[in-house]
C-alpha positions, 0 to 999 in steps of 0.5 A: 517219786511222783509229786502231787500238786495241790490245786488250792495252794497259791503258786510260788510266784503268785501275786498276793491279793491282800496284805495284812497290817497291824494298824492303830486299831489292831490287825486288818486285812486289806485287798490290793484291788480295793486300794486307792492310788495317789499319783503324787502322794500326800503333802509331806508324804510324796513317796507313799502312794497306795492307801486303803479305807477301812471303817473303825471297829464297832463304828456303824456311823461311818462318820470317820474312816481309817485311811491306811497306807499299804506300803508303810504300816505306821502311816495312817490318817483319820478322815471324814467323808465330805457331804457334797451337798454341803456348802462348807466348800463352794461347789464351784471349787469342788467342780474345778478340782474334779475337772483339774483331775479329770474326775466326772462329778458322779465318780467324785468323792471328797475326804477331809483329813481329821486332826485331834488336838489335846492341849495339856490343860484342856479338852480334846478338840478336832479339826479338819483340813478344808484347804487341802481335801482329798479328791477321789475318782471312785471309778479309777480308784485314784486320789489327789490331795487338792489345794483349794484357792486361798481366796476361798478362806478355807482353813487347814484347821477348820474346827469341828464341833 
């Protein structure tokens, strides 16, 4: 009996190039080579180190991004890109954070974790964590949740209007 080999079929021992997860916003596919690695995890989630970023379905504004854990489908965060030209976080504090993690300024990006608050008797409000932003090295695809100095007056719950 002659066996034919399908050259288009992945090898049985091939490493997957993507993972499909059911997220808060439905089924999404994430490429492993686009993943961001957190060597120390996130505060409260030290064992979850691999995340991917995805836009929200139908959201062309890019004001908010889904940060999805690739190894724990139920773990995801809403994050907001921080404008490095803003002065909400002092430039010298961001420069210090980049230096601590060995990130070149041109390779650095910052995300803020967003929290939605819904009191039982009020309107929904939103805050971002300015005190512990996510510092990303875009060249190495690594990230760190960096705690800024207390003296900066940064809040874990900075209200967003």
